[in-house]
C-alpha positions in Angstrom: -57.3 15.1 15.1 -59.1 11.9 16.0 -57.7 8.6 14.5 -59.9 7.4 11.8 -60.7 3.6 11.7 -62.5 1.6 9.0 -64.2 -1.6 10.0 -65.0 -4.2 7.3 -67.2 -7.1 8.6 -70.4 -8.7 7.4 -71.4 -9.6 11.0 -73.8 -6.7 12.0 -73.4 -7.6 15.7 -69.7 -7.3 15.6 -69.8 -4.1 13.4 -72.3 -2.5 15.8 -70.2 -3.5 18.9 -67.0 -2.1 17.4 -68.7 1.1 16.1 -70.0 1.9 19.6 -66.9 0.8 21.5 -64.4 2.6 19.2 -66.5 5.8 19.1 -66.6 5.7 22.9 -62.8 5.6 23.0 -62.7 8.7 20.8 -62.1 7.2 17.4 -63.8 8.3 14.2 -65.4 5.2 12.6 -66.6 4.1 9.2 -68.0 0.6 8.5 -68.6 -1.6 5.4 -70.5 -4.9 5.2 -68.3 -6.5 2.6 -64.9 -6.2 1.0 -66.0 -4.4 -2.1 -67.8 -1.7 -0.1 -64.8 -1.5 2.2 -62.4 -0.9 -0.7 -64.6 1.9 -2.0 -64.6 3.6 1.5 -60.9 3.4 1.8 -60.5 4.7 -1.8 -62.4 7.8 -0.7 -60.4 8.4 2.5 -57.4 6.4 3.7 -57.9 5.4 7.4 -55.3 5.3 10.1 -56.3 1.7 10.8 -58.3 -1.0 9.1 -60.1 -3.8 11.0 -60.8 -6.5 8.5 -62.8 -9.7 8.8 -61.4 -12.7 6.9 -64.6 -14.7 6.1 -66.9 -12.5 4.1 -69.1 -13.0 1.0 -68.3 -11.5 -2.4 -64.7 -10.8 -1.4 -62.9 -12.3 1.6 -60.4 -10.5 3.8 -57.4 -12.1 2.2 -58.3 -10.5 -1.2 -59.1 -7.1 0.4 -55.8 -7.0 2.1 -53.9 -8.1 -1.0 -55.6 -5.4 -3.1 -54.8 -2.7 -0.4 -51.1 -3.5 -0.5 -51.1 -3.7 -4.3 -52.6 -0.2 -4.3 -49.9 0.9 -1.8 -52.3 1.6 1.0 -50.1 1.4 4.0 -52.7 1.7 6.8 -52.2 -1.0 9.4 -54.5 -3.9 9.0 -55.9 -5.9 11.9 -57.4 -9.2 10.7 -60.3 -10.9 12.5 -60.3 -14.6 11.8 -62.3 -17.5 13.1 -59.4 -19.9 12.7 -56.3 -20.0 14.9 -54.4 -22.1 12.4 -50.7 -21.4 11.7 -51.2 -21.4 7.9 -54.0 -18.8 8.2 -51.8 -16.5 10.3 -48.9 -16.9 8.0 -51.1 -16.2 5.0 -52.4 -13.0 6.5 -49.0 -11.7 7.5 -47.5 -12.7 4.2 -50.0 -10.6 2.2 -49.4 -7.5 4.3 -51.6 -7.7 7.5 -50.0 -6.2 10.6 -51.8 -8.2 13.3 -54.6 -10.7 13.7 -57.1 -11.6 16.4 -59.0 -14.8 16.6 -62.8 -14.8 17.1 -64.4 -14.8 19.6 -62.2 -12.1 21.1 -62.2 -10.1 24.2 -63.1 -6.4 23.5 -60.3 -5.3 25.9 -57.7 -7.2 23.9 -59.0 -5.8 20.6 -58.7 -2.2 22.0 -55.2 -2.9 23.1 -54.3 -4.1 19.6 -55.9 -1.0 18.1 -53.9 1.3 20.5 -50.7 -0.5 19.7 -51.2 -0.3 15.9 -52.0 3.4 16.1 -49.1 4.2 18.4 -46.1 5.9 17.0 -42.7 4.7 18.1 -41.4 6.9 20.8 -38.0 7.0 19.2 -38.0 8.4 15.7 -35.1 7.3 13.6 -33.7 9.2 10.6 -35.9 8.5 7.7 -33.5 9.2 5.0 -30.4 7.5 3.8 -29.1 4.0 3.2 -27.9 1.2 5.4 -25.4 -1.4 4.4 -24.4 -4.7 6.0 -22.1 -7.0 4.0 -24.0 -7.6 0.6 -27.3 -6.2 2.0 -28.5 -2.6 1.2 -31.6 -1.0 2.7 -32.8 2.2 1.2 -35.1 4.0 3.5 -36.3 6.7 1.0 -37.3 4.1 -1.6 -38.3 1.4 0.9 -36.1 -0.9 -1.2 -33.9 -3.8 -0.2 -31.1 -5.1 -2.4 -28.9 -8.1 -1.7 -26.1 -8.5 -4.1 -27.6 -7.8 -7.5 -31.2 -8.7 -6.8 -34.1 -6.6 -5.3 -36.1 -8.2 -2.6 -39.8 -7.4 -2.2 -40.7 -7.1 1.5 -44.0 -6.3 3.2 -44.2 -3.2 5.4 -43.6 -5.0 8.6 -40.8 -7.1 7.1 -39.0 -3.9 6.0 -39.4 -2.3 9.4 -38.0 -5.5 11.0 -35.0 -5.5 8.8 -34.5 -1.8 9.2 -34.3 -2.3 13.0 -31.7 -5.1 12.6 -29.6 -3.2 10.1 -29.5 -0.2 12.4 -28.1 -2.4 15.2 -25.7 -4.8 13.4 -24.0 -7.4 15.7 -26.2 -6.3 18.6 -28.4 -9.0 20.1 -32.0 -7.7 20.3 -34.4 -9.4 22.7 -37.8 -10.5 21.7 -39.3 -7.8 24.0 -37.2 -5.1 22.4 -38.2 -6.1 18.9 -41.9 -6.4 19.8 -41.9 -3.0 21.4 -40.1 -1.3 18.5 -42.0 -2.9 15.7 -45.4 -3.6 17.1 -45.4 -1.2 20.0 -46.3 -3.6 22.7 -45.7 -7.2 24.0 -47.7 -10.0 22.6 -48.7 -12.8 24.9 -46.1 -15.5 25.6 -48.1 -17.9 23.4 -48.0 -15.8 20.3 -45.4 -16.6 17.6 -45.9 -13.6 15.4 -42.3 -12.5 15.6 -41.0 -16.0 14.8 -43.3 -16.1 11.8 -41.9 -12.8 10.5 -38.3 -13.8 11.2 -38.9 -17.0 9.2 -40.5 -15.1 6.3 -37.7 -12.5 6.2 -35.0 -15.2 6.3 -36.7 -17.0 3.4 -36.7 -13.9 1.2 -33.1 -12.9 2.1 -31.8 -16.5 1.5 -34.0 -17.3 -1.5 -31.0 -17.8 -3.8 -28.8 -19.7 -1.4 -27.2 -16.6 0.3 -25.8 -17.1 3.7 -27.9 -16.4 6.8 -27.5 -13.0 8.3 -30.3 -13.0 10.9 -29.1 -15.3 13.6 -31.0 -16.8 16.6 -29.3 -16.4 19.9 -30.9 -19.0 22.1 -32.5 -17.6 25.2 -31.5 -14.1 24.2 -33.1 -13.0 21.0 -31.9 -12.3 17.4 -28.9 -10.6 15.9 -27.8 -9.4 12.4 -24.4 -10.9 11.7 -22.8 -13.3 9.3 -22.6 -16.9 10.2 -19.5 -17.7 12.2 
């Protein structure tokens, strides 16, 4: 079955370009000119991937993404944004987007991002059971994380990232290993998407003064272990 992609963008030129290009690559496409219409489309049929413009009339991409995640729509979201500001990237990731691309973009790069977001990990891990590390509990079935007595709300990508760490306690994971396992490909060297996610995950895990468990190993990567 062909992957089904929904494009939500008020720019007709971009929508037309993506419709033709994605169809040529073998994807099934639907399009919407604004956020409200996009939500209706997704409500009728959940896509395998959503390409979502940020700056749109009536309802912007931030609000669309927020509503999708509140409705427990787990389809990967690729944001198209005209701003390459750190706060915009953080905002998008924090509300549940999986990736972002700054306009104007190279079509080849967008296609690479699409393939990566649709790609399934080559190594399937057991999707049942619980993982524990010190006072941290990760329940795969319920997609739930508990630290001590409190439940921690994580986005889908944050959960996947913590899941990877807790499966590999005290093992240093390189940046490339993490990017390949969680995003399915290597970002350019200038991208700091992993660092943004690590920072957000640490903030949530340490919100009430708990000790740090995700450590930076300078020049090597990251590791799940208590502070020494």
